[in-house]
N, C-alpha and C positions, 0 to 999 in steps of 0.2 A: 395148192393142195399139199398136204403133208402126209408122209407115210410112217407108220409106227408099228412095231411088232406086237403080236398078241401078248407077249410076256410083259412089255412095257405098258400096255393097256391094263393088264391085270394088277401090275404093281402100282400104277398111279392113274386111276381113272379121272380124277379131278383135273389133271394136266391136260388130258384129252378133251374134257368138257370145256376148259379154257380156250384151247386151240380151236375148237369147233365153233366158237363164238365168232371167229374172225375168217375161218377157212374151212374147206372140206378136209376131212381126215380119213385116210385109208388104213385100215388095220390088216396086217399080213400074218398068215400062219405058215411057217416053213417057206417063206418066199412068195406064197400065192395070196393075192388079195382075197379076203374073206368077208370083211365088213367095211362099210363106208358110213361115216357120220357126216350128215350135211346140215347146214343151216336151214331152217324152215322159212324164217322171216327175212331173208337177205334182200330187202327192198332198198332203194336208194343207192347213192354212190358209196365208194370206200370211205370217203371223208365222213359221210352220215353215220357209218357204222362205227368209226373211231370216236365220233361225238357221242353216240349211244354208249359206248363202252367206258367213256370218261378218259380216253387216252389223249384227246385234244379237246380244246374249249375255244369258243369264239372269243375274239378280242373285244373288250369293252368299248362301247362307242364314246369317243372323247370328243367328237366333233361339235356336239352342242355346248353352248356357253353355260358354265355353271352359275353365273351371275347375270340372269336376264335383265335387260333394261326395263325400268319401270318409272312411272311418273309420281313425283311427290309434290304436294301442295307447297309453294314457296313459304307460305306463312308458317306451316307446320315445320318445315325444314329449318327455318331461322329459329323457331322456339326450341327445337331439339338441339341445335347448335349452341344456343345460349345456355340451355340447361347442362350440356355436356361441359362447356367452359367454366360455368360456375362450379360443377362438381370437381373439375380438375383444379381450380384454383383453391378449393377447400382442402386439398389433400395436404399432408404434412410429411412429406418424405422427400 
C-alpha cells in the first residue's frame, strides 16, 4: 500500500494510476486519509500481475529438440548426396 498527498495526486494523476495497477493507493489531505484507490481485478498471484503488466515474462521453452529425428528413405538419401557432391564438384572456386 502506498500513501500519497492530495497535492501529489492533483499534480500527477497518471503516476497514481500506474501505482494503482500493482498496489492500493491511499490519498491523504492534511495528513488524514480521504481517498483510497484499489485494484478491481487483483486475481492471481503477484507474479501473474507482473506478467500482465509486462514487467516479467516467462522463459522460452528450450527443452524440445529443434531438429527432431525423422526417417529418410535410403535410396532418396543416396540420390540427394550424389546430387550434392556433383554440384560441389562443379563449383569453380
